[in-house]
Residue, then its C-alpha position, 0 to 999 in steps of 0.5 A: x606222657x609220650x617218650x621222645x623215642x615213641x614220638x620219633x617213631x610215630x612221626x617216622x611212621x606218619x611221614x612214611x605213610x604220607x610220603x610213600x615215594x620217599x625214603x625217610x630216616x632219622x639219624x644223628x639228630x636229623x631227619x632226611x628224605x630221599x626221592x627216587x630218581x636220577x639223580x635223587x633229590x635229598x632233603x634234611x631237616x631238624x624236625x619232622x614238621x620241617x621235613x613234612x613241609x619240605x616234602x609237601x612243597x616238593x609234591x606241590x611242585x612235582x604234581x604228586x599227591x600226599x597220602x593220609x596222615x592218620x588211619x582211616x576213621x581216626 
């Protein structure tokens, strides 16, 4: 069984790989992402999947791309 900390670290790693244009952090029980820009856009979520969905929608609206979630060959 995977520990909660290990699962959180893996989610953080995958989100950062998939959305390299955002600074993504987990703090005080919440996920947050900040985009580069002036002014920067900020998203908050209770779960990594919710943050992923928000960032995916932002990429769709802005014409951006989403990187691979897993390693090549996985």
